[in-house]
DSSP file (Angstrom, degrees, kcal/mol; ACC not computed):
  #  RESIDUE AA STRUCTURE BP1 BP2  ACC     N-H-->O    O-->H-N    N-H-->O    O-->H-N    TCO  KAPPA ALPHA  PHI   PSI    X-CA   Y-CA   Z-CA
    1    1 A M     >        0   0    0      0, 0.0     4,-2.3     0, 0.0     5,-0.2   0.000 360.0 360.0 360.0 -41.8  110.0   98.2   97.0
    2    2 A Q  H  >  +     0   0    0      1,-0.2     4,-3.0     2,-0.2     5,-0.3   0.886 360.0  55.4 -62.2 -37.8  108.5  101.7   97.4
    3    3 A E  H  > S+     0   0    0      1,-0.2     4,-2.3     2,-0.2    -1,-0.2   0.911 109.4  46.1 -62.2 -41.1  111.9  103.1   98.3
    4    4 A H  H  > S+     0   0    0      2,-0.2     4,-2.4     1,-0.2    -1,-0.2   0.907 114.0  48.3 -67.8 -41.1  113.4  101.8   95.1
    5    5 A A  H  X S+     0   0    0     -4,-2.3     4,-2.6     2,-0.2     5,-0.2   0.938 114.2  45.4 -64.1 -47.0  110.5  103.1   93.0
    6    6 A A  H  X S+     0   0    0     -4,-3.0     4,-2.5     1,-0.2    -2,-0.2   0.910 113.8  49.5 -64.4 -41.9  110.5  106.6   94.6
    7    7 A A  H  X S+     0   0    0     -4,-2.3     4,-2.3    -5,-0.3    -1,-0.2   0.906 112.2  48.2 -64.1 -41.1  114.3  106.8   94.3
    8    8 A S  H  X S+     0   0    0     -4,-2.4     4,-2.6     2,-0.2    -2,-0.2   0.923 112.6  47.7 -65.6 -43.8  114.2  105.8   90.6
    9    9 A L  H  X S+     0   0    0     -4,-2.6     4,-2.4     2,-0.2    -2,-0.2   0.877 110.2  53.5 -65.9 -36.0  111.4  108.3   89.8
   10   10 A L  H  X S+     0   0    0     -4,-2.5     4,-0.6    -5,-0.2    -2,-0.2   0.944 110.4  46.8 -61.0 -47.1  113.4  111.0   91.7
   11   11 A T  H >< S+     0   0    0     -4,-2.3     3,-0.8     1,-0.2     4,-0.4   0.923 115.9  44.7 -60.9 -45.4  116.4  110.2   89.5
   12   12 A L  H >< S+     0   0    0     -4,-2.6     3,-1.0     1,-0.2     6,-0.3   0.837 105.1  62.6 -68.8 -32.7  114.4  110.2   86.3
   13   13 A S  H 3< S+     0   0    0     -4,-2.4    -1,-0.2     1,-0.2    -2,-0.2   0.601  85.8  75.2 -73.0  -9.4  112.4  113.4   87.2
   14   14 A V  T << S+     0   0    0     -3,-0.8     2,-0.4    -4,-0.6    -1,-0.2   0.873  83.3  75.7 -67.7 -35.8  115.6  115.5   87.3
   15   15 A S  S X> S-     0   0    0     -3,-1.0     4,-1.0    -4,-0.4     3,-0.9  -0.637  73.7-147.1 -83.0 127.8  115.7  115.5   83.5
   16   16 A S  T 34 S+     0   0    0     -2,-0.4    -1,-0.1     1,-0.3    -3,-0.0   0.758  99.0  63.8 -63.5 -23.5  113.3  117.8   81.7
   17   17 A V  T 34 S+     0   0    0      1,-0.2     4,-0.4     2,-0.1    -1,-0.3   0.854 105.2  44.7 -66.9 -34.7  113.1  115.3   78.9
   18   18 A N  T <> S+     0   0    0     -3,-0.9     4,-2.7    -6,-0.3     5,-0.2   0.703  91.2  83.9 -83.3 -21.1  111.6  112.7   81.2
   19   19 A K  H  X S+     0   0    0     -4,-1.0     4,-2.3     1,-0.2     5,-0.2   0.887  90.9  46.0 -57.7 -47.2  109.1  114.9   83.0
   20   20 A P  H  > S+     0   0    0      0, 0.0     4,-2.2     0, 0.0    -1,-0.2   0.907 114.5  49.2 -63.0 -38.3  106.3  114.6   80.4
   21   21 A T  H  > S+     0   0    0     -4,-0.4     4,-1.0     2,-0.2    -2,-0.2   0.911 111.1  49.4 -65.7 -42.6  106.7  110.8   80.1
   22   22 A I  H  <>S+     0   0    0     -4,-2.7     5,-1.3     1,-0.2     3,-0.5   0.933 113.3  46.2 -62.2 -45.8  106.7  110.4   83.9
   23   23 A S  H ><5S+     0   0    0     -4,-2.3     3,-1.0     1,-0.2     5,-0.3   0.877 112.5  48.7 -69.6 -36.7  103.5  112.4   84.2
   24   24 A T  H 3<5S+     0   0    0     -4,-2.2    -1,-0.2     1,-0.2    -2,-0.2   0.643 100.5  66.9 -78.3 -12.1  101.6  110.7   81.4
   25   25 A S  T 3<5S-     0   0    0     -4,-1.0    -1,-0.2    -3,-0.5    -2,-0.2   0.452 114.3-110.9 -87.3   0.9  102.5  107.3   82.6
   26   26 A G  T <>5S+     0   0    0     -3,-1.0     4,-0.6    -4,-0.2    -3,-0.1   0.717  78.2 128.8  83.7  21.0  100.4  107.7   85.7
   27   27 A T  H  >< +     0   0    0     -5,-1.3     4,-2.5     1,-0.2     5,-0.2   0.669  52.8  77.2 -85.8 -15.5  103.2  107.9   88.3
   28   28 A I  H  > S+     0   0    0     -5,-0.3     4,-2.2    -6,-0.3     5,-0.2   0.946  96.3  47.1 -62.0 -47.3  102.1  111.1   90.0
   29   29 A P  H  > S+     0   0    0      0, 0.0     4,-2.4     0, 0.0    -1,-0.2   0.877 110.8  54.5 -60.0 -33.9   99.3  109.3   92.0
   30   30 A L  H  X S+     0   0    0     -4,-0.6     4,-2.4     2,-0.2    -2,-0.2   0.925 107.7  49.0 -62.4 -44.4  101.9  106.6   92.8
   31   31 A L  H  X S+     0   0    0     -4,-2.5     4,-2.2     1,-0.2    -1,-0.2   0.898 111.3  49.2 -62.7 -40.4  104.2  109.3   94.2
   32   32 A V  H  X S+     0   0    0     -4,-2.2     4,-1.7     2,-0.2    -1,-0.2   0.894 109.9  51.9 -66.2 -38.8  101.4  110.8   96.3
   33   33 A N  H  X S+     0   0    0     -4,-2.4     4,-2.6     2,-0.2     5,-0.3   0.902 109.7  49.0 -63.1 -41.0  100.5  107.3   97.6
   34   34 A I  H  X S+     0   0    0     -4,-2.4     4,-2.8     1,-0.2    -2,-0.2   0.895 108.1  54.9 -63.4 -39.4  104.1  106.8   98.6
   35   35 A L  H  < S+     0   0    0     -4,-2.2    -1,-0.2     1,-0.2    -2,-0.2   0.849 113.6  42.1 -62.0 -33.9  104.0  110.2  100.3
   36   36 A R  H  < S+     0   0    0     -4,-1.7    -2,-0.2    -5,-0.1    -1,-0.2   0.898 134.9  11.4 -77.7 -42.5  101.0  109.0  102.3
   37   37 A Y  H  < S+     0   0    0     -4,-2.6    -3,-0.2    -5,-0.1    -2,-0.2   0.414  97.9 108.0-123.9  -0.6  102.1  105.5  103.2
   38   38 A G  S  < S-     0   0    0     -4,-2.8    -4,-0.0    -5,-0.3    -3,-0.0  -0.116  73.9 -86.0 -80.0 175.8  105.7  105.0  102.4
   39   39 A S     >  -     0   0    0      1,-0.1     4,-2.6     4,-0.0     5,-0.2  -0.291  50.1 -98.0 -69.6 163.9  108.8  104.7  104.6
   40   40 A P  H  > S+     0   0    0      0, 0.0     4,-2.0     0, 0.0     5,-0.1   0.905 125.5  45.6 -53.7 -44.8  110.5  108.0  105.7
   41   41 A Q  H  > S+     0   0    0      1,-0.2     4,-2.4     2,-0.2     5,-0.2   0.900 111.5  51.9 -67.6 -39.3  113.1  107.7  102.9
   42   42 A A  H  > S+     0   0    0      1,-0.2     4,-2.4     2,-0.2    -1,-0.2   0.885 108.6  52.2 -63.3 -37.8  110.5  106.9  100.3
   43   43 A K  H  X S+     0   0    0     -4,-2.6     4,-2.6     2,-0.2     5,-0.2   0.913 108.4  50.3 -64.0 -42.9  108.5  109.9  101.4
   44   44 A V  H  X S+     0   0    0     -4,-2.0     4,-2.3    -5,-0.2    -2,-0.2   0.942 113.1  45.8 -60.0 -47.6  111.5  112.2  101.0
   45   45 A D  H  X S+     0   0    0     -4,-2.4     4,-2.4     1,-0.2    -2,-0.2   0.876 111.9  51.8 -64.9 -37.3  112.2  110.8   97.5
   46   46 A A  H  X S+     0   0    0     -4,-2.4     4,-2.7     2,-0.2    -1,-0.2   0.917 110.5  48.1 -65.4 -43.3  108.5  111.1   96.5
   47   47 A V  H  X S+     0   0    0     -4,-2.6     4,-2.5     2,-0.2    -2,-0.2   0.923 112.7  48.3 -62.2 -44.1  108.4  114.8   97.7
   48   48 A M  H  X S+     0   0    0     -4,-2.3     4,-2.5    -5,-0.2    -2,-0.2   0.900 112.0  49.1 -64.8 -40.0  111.6  115.6   95.8
   49   49 A A  H  X S+     0   0    0     -4,-2.4     4,-2.7     2,-0.2    -2,-0.2   0.915 110.7  50.6 -65.3 -42.4  110.2  113.9   92.6
   50   50 A L  H  X S+     0   0    0     -4,-2.7     4,-2.1     2,-0.2    -2,-0.2   0.904 110.3  50.7 -61.6 -40.2  106.9  115.8   92.9
   51   51 A Y  H  X S+     0   0    0     -4,-2.5     4,-0.6     2,-0.2    -2,-0.2   0.953 110.8  47.9 -60.3 -49.0  108.9  119.0   93.2
   52   52 A N  H >< S+     0   0    0     -4,-2.5     3,-1.0     1,-0.2    -2,-0.2   0.914 113.7  47.5 -58.7 -43.0  111.0  118.2   90.1
   53   53 A L  H >< S+     0   0    0     -4,-2.7     3,-1.6     1,-0.2     6,-0.3   0.820 102.1  64.8 -68.6 -30.0  107.8  117.3   88.2
   54   54 A S  H 3< S+     0   0    0     -4,-2.1    -1,-0.2     1,-0.3    -2,-0.2   0.642  84.2  74.8 -70.3 -12.8  106.1  120.5   89.4
   55   55 A T  T << S+     0   0    0     -3,-1.0    -1,-0.3    -4,-0.6    -2,-0.2   0.656  82.5  76.0 -73.9 -13.5  108.6  122.6   87.5
   56   56 A L  S X> S-     0   0    0     -3,-1.6     3,-1.8    -4,-0.2     4,-0.8  -0.891  83.4-144.0 -95.2 114.3  106.8  121.6   84.3
   57   57 A P  H >> S+     0   0    0      0, 0.0     3,-0.9     0, 0.0     4,-0.6   0.816  96.1  56.9 -52.6 -37.8  103.6  123.7   84.2
   58   58 A D  H 3> S+     0   0    0      1,-0.2     4,-0.8     2,-0.2     3,-0.3   0.798 101.9  57.9 -64.5 -26.7  101.5  121.0   82.7
   59   59 A N  H <> S+     0   0    0     -3,-1.8     4,-2.5    -6,-0.3    -1,-0.2   0.743  88.3  74.1 -75.4 -22.7  102.3  118.6   85.5
   60   60 A L  H <X S+     0   0    0     -3,-0.9     4,-2.5    -4,-0.8    -1,-0.2   0.891  94.9  50.7 -62.3 -39.2  101.0  121.0   88.2
   61   61 A N  H  X S+     0   0    0     -4,-0.6     4,-2.2    -3,-0.3    -1,-0.2   0.918 111.0  49.0 -62.1 -42.6   97.4  120.2   87.3
   62   62 A L  H  X S+     0   0    0     -4,-0.8     4,-1.1     2,-0.2    -2,-0.2   0.892 111.2  49.9 -64.1 -39.1   98.1  116.5   87.5
   63   63 A I  H >< S+     0   0    0     -4,-2.5     3,-0.6     1,-0.2     4,-0.3   0.928 110.6  49.5 -64.6 -44.5   99.8  116.9   90.8
   64   64 A L  H >< S+     0   0    0     -4,-2.5     3,-1.6     1,-0.2    -2,-0.2   0.870 104.7  58.4 -63.6 -36.9   96.9  118.9   92.2
   65   65 A Q  H 3< S+     0   0    0     -4,-2.2    -1,-0.2     1,-0.3    -2,-0.2   0.807 100.8  57.0 -63.0 -28.4   94.4  116.2   91.0
   66   66 A A  T << S-     0   0    0     -4,-1.1    -1,-0.3    -3,-0.6    -2,-0.2   0.524 105.5-134.4 -80.4  -5.6   96.2  113.7   93.1
   67   67 A E    <   +     0   0    0     -3,-1.6     4,-0.4    -4,-0.3    -3,-0.2   0.939  44.2 159.5  53.5  61.0   95.6  115.9   96.2
   68   68 A P     >  +     0   0    0      0, 0.0     4,-2.6     0, 0.0     3,-0.3   0.647  46.0  91.2 -84.6 -13.4   99.1  115.8   97.8
   69   69 A V  H  > S+     0   0    0      1,-0.2     4,-2.8     2,-0.2     5,-0.2   0.883  84.7  48.6 -59.0 -46.8   98.8  118.9   99.9
   70   70 A P  H  > S+     0   0    0      0, 0.0     4,-2.2     0, 0.0    -1,-0.2   0.916 115.3  46.3 -58.9 -39.3   97.5  117.3  103.1
   71   71 A S  H  > S+     0   0    0     -4,-0.4     4,-2.4    -3,-0.3    -2,-0.2   0.877 112.4  50.3 -69.1 -36.6  100.2  114.6  103.0
   72   72 A I  H  X S+     0   0    0     -4,-2.6     4,-2.7     2,-0.2    -1,-0.2   0.914 110.0  50.3 -66.6 -42.0  102.8  117.2  102.2
   73   73 A V  H  X S+     0   0    0     -4,-2.8     4,-1.7    -5,-0.2    -2,-0.2   0.925 112.1  47.5 -62.4 -43.5  101.7  119.3  105.2
   74   74 A H  H  X S+     0   0    0     -4,-2.2     4,-1.2    -5,-0.2    -1,-0.2   0.915 111.3  51.4 -61.8 -42.4  101.8  116.2  107.4
   75   75 A F  H  X S+     0   0    0     -4,-2.4     4,-2.3     1,-0.2     3,-0.5   0.905 107.1  53.6 -60.5 -42.4  105.3  115.5  106.0
   76   76 A L  H  < S+     0   0    0     -4,-2.7    -1,-0.2     1,-0.2    -2,-0.2   0.867 107.6  51.3 -60.6 -36.6  106.4  119.0  106.8
   77   77 A K  H  < S+     0   0    0     -4,-1.7    -1,-0.2     1,-0.2    -2,-0.2   0.767 120.9  32.0 -72.3 -24.8  105.3  118.6  110.4
   78   78 A T  H  < S+     0   0    0     -4,-1.2     2,-0.4    -3,-0.5    -2,-0.2   0.624 101.4  82.2-110.0 -16.0  107.2  115.4  110.9
   79   79 A C     <  -     0   0    0     -4,-2.3     5,-0.0    -5,-0.2     0, 0.0  -0.745  44.6-174.0-100.4 139.2  110.3  115.6  108.7
   80   80 A K        +     0   0    0     -2,-0.4    -1,-0.1     3,-0.0    -4,-0.1   0.306  51.0 112.0-107.4   6.1  113.5  117.4  109.7
   81   81 A K  S >  S-     0   0    0      1,-0.1     3,-1.6     3,-0.0     4,-0.1  -0.290  81.9-107.0 -82.2 167.0  115.3  117.0  106.4
   82   82 A L  T >  S+     0   0    0      1,-0.3     3,-1.6     2,-0.1     4,-0.5   0.647 106.7  83.2 -66.0 -15.6  116.2  119.7  103.9
   83   83 A S  T 3>  +     0   0    0      1,-0.3     4,-2.0     2,-0.2    -1,-0.3   0.627  68.0  84.5 -66.2 -10.4  113.5  118.5  101.6
   84   84 A T  H <> S+     0   0    0     -3,-1.6     4,-2.3     1,-0.2    -1,-0.3   0.849  83.6  58.9 -61.2 -31.8  111.0  120.6  103.6
   85   85 A Y  H <> S+     0   0    0     -3,-1.6     4,-1.6     1,-0.2    -1,-0.2   0.928 106.9  45.7 -60.6 -44.4  111.9  123.6  101.6
   86   86 A R  H  > S+     0   0    0     -4,-0.5     4,-2.2     2,-0.2    -2,-0.2   0.842 108.4  57.0 -69.8 -32.7  110.9  121.8   98.4
   87   87 A C  H  X S+     0   0    0     -4,-2.0     4,-2.5     1,-0.2     5,-0.2   0.935 106.0  50.8 -59.5 -45.1  107.7  120.7  100.1
   88   88 A R  H  X S+     0   0    0     -4,-2.3     4,-2.8     1,-0.2    -2,-0.2   0.883 108.0  52.6 -62.0 -37.6  106.8  124.3  100.8
   89   89 A L  H  X S+     0   0    0     -4,-1.6     4,-2.9     2,-0.2    -1,-0.2   0.906 108.4  49.6 -65.7 -40.3  107.4  125.2   97.2
   90   90 A V  H  X S+     0   0    0     -4,-2.2     4,-2.3     2,-0.2    -2,-0.2   0.926 113.7  46.2 -63.4 -43.7  105.1  122.4   96.0
   91   91 A V  H  X S+     0   0    0     -4,-2.5     4,-2.5     2,-0.2    -2,-0.2   0.928 113.2  50.0 -63.8 -44.2  102.4  123.7   98.4
   92   92 A Y  H  X S+     0   0    0     -4,-2.8     4,-2.5     1,-0.2    -2,-0.2   0.932 111.8  47.3 -60.0 -47.2  103.0  127.3   97.4
   93   93 A K  H  X S+     0   0    0     -4,-2.9     4,-2.4     1,-0.2    -1,-0.2   0.896 111.9  50.5 -61.7 -40.2  102.8  126.4   93.7
   94   94 A S  H  X S+     0   0    0     -4,-2.3     4,-2.4    -5,-0.2    -1,-0.2   0.899 110.9  48.5 -67.7 -38.9   99.6  124.4   94.2
   95   95 A K  H  X S+     0   0    0     -4,-2.5     4,-2.5     2,-0.2    -2,-0.2   0.914 111.9  49.2 -65.9 -42.6   98.0  127.3   96.1
   96   96 A R  H  X S+     0   0    0     -4,-2.5     4,-2.1     2,-0.2    -2,-0.2   0.917 112.0  49.2 -61.4 -42.7   98.9  129.8   93.5
   97   97 A K  H  X S+     0   0    0     -4,-2.4     4,-1.6     2,-0.2    -2,-0.2   0.906 111.2  49.1 -63.9 -43.1   97.5  127.5   90.8
   98   98 A Q  H  X S+     0   0    0     -4,-2.4     4,-0.8     1,-0.2    -1,-0.2   0.907 111.3  49.6 -63.7 -41.5   94.3  127.0   92.7
   99   99 A N  H  < S+     0   0    0     -4,-2.5     3,-0.4     1,-0.2    -1,-0.2   0.861 110.1  50.8 -66.0 -35.4   93.9  130.8   93.2
  100  100 A C  H  < S+     0   0    0     -4,-2.1    -1,-0.2     1,-0.2    -2,-0.2   0.803 109.4  51.5 -71.6 -28.5   94.5  131.4   89.5
  101  101 A N  H  < S+     0   0    0     -4,-1.6    -1,-0.2    -5,-0.2    -2,-0.2   0.601  89.9  94.1 -85.1 -11.9   91.8  128.9   88.5
  102  102 A Q  S  < S-     0   0    0     -4,-0.8     2,-0.1    -3,-0.4     3,-0.1  -0.627  85.9-109.6 -82.5 139.2   89.2  130.3   90.8
  103  103 A P        -     0   0    0      0, 0.0     2,-0.1     0, 0.0    -1,-0.1  -0.391  37.7-110.0 -65.2 142.0   86.8  132.8   89.1
  104  104 A S        -     0   0    0     -4,-0.1     2,-0.6    -2,-0.1    -4,-0.0  -0.466  26.7-122.1 -74.1 144.6   87.3  136.3   90.3
  105  105 A K        -     0   0    0     -2,-0.1     2,-0.4    -3,-0.1    -1,-0.1  -0.766  24.2-137.5 -89.1 124.9   84.6  137.8   92.5
  106  106 A K        -     0   0    0     -2,-0.6     2,-0.7     2,-0.0    -1,-0.0  -0.638   7.4-145.1 -83.9 136.8   83.3  141.0   91.1
  107  107 A K              0   0    0     -2,-0.4    -1,-0.0     1,-0.1    -2,-0.0  -0.898 360.0 360.0-101.4 119.3   82.6  143.8   93.4
  108  108 A W              0   0    0     -2,-0.7    -1,-0.1     0, 0.0    -2,-0.0   0.408 360.0 360.0-103.9 360.0   79.6  145.8   92.4
């Protein structure tokens, strides 16, 4: 069932028209959960869907709130598929977003 859900969300997440609807429907935590506990194929599809959703700036905060980075790092260590490039991009974007949201330290 998870494989079908992840594959469907991956297909829908390709279209920029669908991205806001997907993110507001609460599916980002579902994708992260699939990334943590799903089958290998479901994990690949979940990562790819998260990548597609991360191209919409408003979605990046929602993705970060779901805390996918540890699962993505684990996935990177165990997966040999080409989706590892997109995993790295999601991690990179999340790190950049976190760094931008942190208050700057003033040097006196």
